[in-house]
C-alpha positions as CSV (number, residue, x, y, z in Angstrom):
1,M,16.5,-6.4,25.4
2,K,15.4,-9.0,23.0
3,K,12.1,-7.1,22.3
4,N,14.0,-3.9,21.7
5,K,16.3,-5.9,19.0
6,I,13.3,-7.0,17.3
7,S,11.6,-3.8,17.3
8,K,14.8,-2.3,15.6
9,I,14.9,-4.9,13.0
10,L,11.3,-4.6,12.1
11,H,11.8,-0.8,12.1
12,S,14.7,-1.3,9.6
13,I,12.6,-3.6,7.4
14,V,9.9,-1.0,7.0
15,I,12.7,1.5,6.1
16,V,14.1,-1.0,3.6
17,G,10.7,-1.5,2.2
18,I,10.0,2.2,1.7
19,V,13.5,2.7,0.0
20,L,12.8,-0.4,-2.5
21,T,9.2,0.8,-3.2
22,L,10.6,4.4,-3.9
23,L,13.4,2.7,-6.1
24,A,10.8,0.7,-7.9
25,L,8.7,3.7,-8.7
26,L,11.7,5.6,-10.0
27,A,12.4,2.6,-12.2
28,T,9.0,2.1,-13.4
29,P,9.2,4.3,-16.6
30,L,12.3,2.7,-17.6
31,V,11.3,-0.9,-17.1
32,T,7.6,-0.4,-18.7
33,T,9.0,1.6,-21.7
34,A,11.7,-1.5,-22.1
35,Y,8.9,-4.2,-21.6
36,F,6.4,-2.6,-24.1
37,K,9.2,-1.9,-26.5
38,S,10.6,-5.4,-26.4
39,R,7.4,-7.4,-26.1
40,F,4.8,-5.6,-28.3
41,Q,7.3,-3.0,-30.3
42,I,5.3,-0.1,-28.6
43,L,7.2,3.0,-27.9
44,S,6.0,5.7,-25.4
45,G,5.7,8.2,-28.2
46,E,3.6,6.1,-30.5
47,N,0.9,5.0,-28.2
48,N,-0.7,6.4,-25.2
49,I,-1.1,3.0,-23.6
50,V,2.4,3.2,-22.0
51,M,1.4,6.7,-20.5
52,I,-1.9,5.1,-19.1
53,T,0.1,2.3,-17.7
54,Y,2.3,4.8,-15.8
55,A,-0.7,6.8,-14.9
56,C,-2.4,3.6,-13.2
57,I,0.9,2.3,-11.3
58,Y,1.4,5.9,-10.1
59,I,-2.3,6.4,-8.9
60,C,-2.2,3.0,-7.2
61,A,1.2,3.7,-5.7
62,V,0.1,7.0,-3.9
63,P,-2.0,5.3,-1.0
64,Y,0.6,2.3,-0.8
65,V,3.4,4.8,-0.2
66,I,1.3,6.8,2.2
67,A,0.5,3.8,4.3
68,L,4.1,2.8,4.4
69,F,5.2,6.3,5.9
70,K,2.5,5.8,8.3
71,L,3.7,2.1,9.2
72,K,7.2,3.8,9.6
73,N,5.8,6.1,12.2
74,V,4.2,3.1,14.0
75,S,7.5,1.0,14.0
76,K,9.4,4.4,15.4
77,F,7.3,4.6,18.4
78,V,7.5,0.8,19.0
79,K,11.3,0.9,18.6
80,N,11.4,4.0,21.0
81,N,9.4,1.8,23.8
82,N,6.5,4.2,23.3
83,P,3.7,1.8,21.6
84,F,0.8,3.4,23.7
85,S,0.6,6.5,21.7
86,I,-2.4,8.5,20.3
87,E,-0.2,8.9,17.0
88,N,-0.1,5.2,16.6
89,I,-4.1,5.0,16.7
90,K,-3.9,7.8,14.2
91,S,-1.4,6.2,12.0
92,L,-3.1,2.7,12.1
93,K,-6.5,4.5,11.1
94,S,-4.7,6.3,8.1
95,I,-3.4,3.1,6.9
96,A,-6.8,1.5,7.0
97,I,-8.0,4.4,5.0
98,C,-5.4,4.0,2.5
99,T,-5.9,0.3,2.1
100,F,-9.7,0.9,1.4
101,T,-8.8,3.8,-0.9
102,E,-6.2,1.4,-2.6
103,V,-9.1,-1.2,-3.5
104,I,-11.3,1.7,-5.1
105,L,-8.3,2.9,-7.3
106,F,-7.1,-0.5,-8.2
107,I,-10.4,-1.6,-9.2
108,G,-11.1,1.7,-11.2
109,C,-7.8,1.5,-12.7
110,V,-8.2,-2.2,-14.1
111,L,-11.8,-1.6,-15.3
112,Y,-10.6,1.6,-17.2
113,V,-7.7,-0.2,-18.8
114,K,-9.9,-3.1,-19.5
115,N,-12.9,-1.1,-21.2
116,F,-11.4,1.9,-22.5
117,T,-8.3,0.8,-24.1
118,A,-8.0,-1.5,-27.1
119,F,-4.7,-2.9,-26.1
120,Y,-5.5,-4.1,-22.7
121,S,-9.1,-5.3,-23.8
122,E,-7.6,-7.6,-26.2
123,F,-5.3,-9.2,-23.3
124,L,-8.0,-8.9,-20.7
125,Y,-10.7,-10.9,-22.8
126,L,-11.4,-13.6,-20.2
127,P,-12.9,-12.5,-16.9
128,I,-10.4,-14.6,-14.9
129,S,-7.7,-12.6,-16.3
130,Y,-9.2,-9.4,-14.5
131,I,-11.4,-10.6,-12.0
132,T,-8.8,-12.7,-10.2
133,P,-6.4,-10.0,-9.5
134,I,-9.4,-7.6,-8.5
135,F,-10.6,-10.2,-6.0
136,L,-7.1,-10.8,-4.5
137,V,-5.9,-7.3,-4.2
138,S,-9.3,-6.1,-2.8
139,F,-9.6,-9.1,-0.5
140,I,-6.2,-8.5,1.0
141,A,-6.5,-4.9,1.2
142,V,-9.7,-4.9,2.8
143,F,-8.3,-7.6,5.4
144,I,-5.4,-5.5,6.1
145,G,-7.7,-2.3,6.5
146,F,-10.2,-4.0,8.9
147,L,-7.1,-5.3,10.9
148,C,-5.7,-1.8,11.3
149,L,-9.1,-0.8,12.4
150,I,-9.2,-3.4,14.9
151,L,-5.8,-2.8,16.0
152,A,-6.4,0.9,16.5
153,N,-9.6,0.3,18.6
154,L,-7.5,-2.3,20.8
155,L,-4.6,0.3,21.1
156,E,-7.1,3.0,22.1
157,T,-8.6,0.7,24.7
158,A,-5.3,-0.3,26.2
159,I,-4.4,3.4,26.4
160,E,-7.5,4.2,28.2
161,I,-6.7,1.1,30.7
162,K,-3.1,2.3,31.0
163,D,-4.3,5.8,31.7
164,E,-6.6,4.8,34.3
165,N,-4.1,2.4,36.0
166,D,-1.6,5.6,35.9
167,K,-4.1,7.5,37.7
168,T,-4.8,5.1,40.4
169,I,-1.5,4.7,41.5
């Protein structure tokens, strides 16, 4: 009973995370425009830096949102007391692919705005100001990706053992 309660709570947390992420993505244009307007007196029509910022945020959000929905699938199976499922293995591998893709997209976006926009090159003139986020996000995403791959392999082995035990009984 306690295990089922925890599974339901975790599933609810994943759903709340998805809702908050989607709300944040919907609010991104408003918040970004307000920030650039108040801080730098840049309107979205005057300079394409606002549109480049939107594009980078949404490009990096795509694999993240896909991974969140795959995590929801995993938590749904766990909540329904069916953790040993082939779908969980596929979802975990998809999450790993999304995190590795996120690393590539994030590094590409940071390097693009650093090297091809005058606005960000002024603010990102110190290597520490753009290398540190690249390193941290990359390290965390690669770690999560490898963790998901290991869990997928572990789950695959557990399913094989479970099937073998079911056949012997």
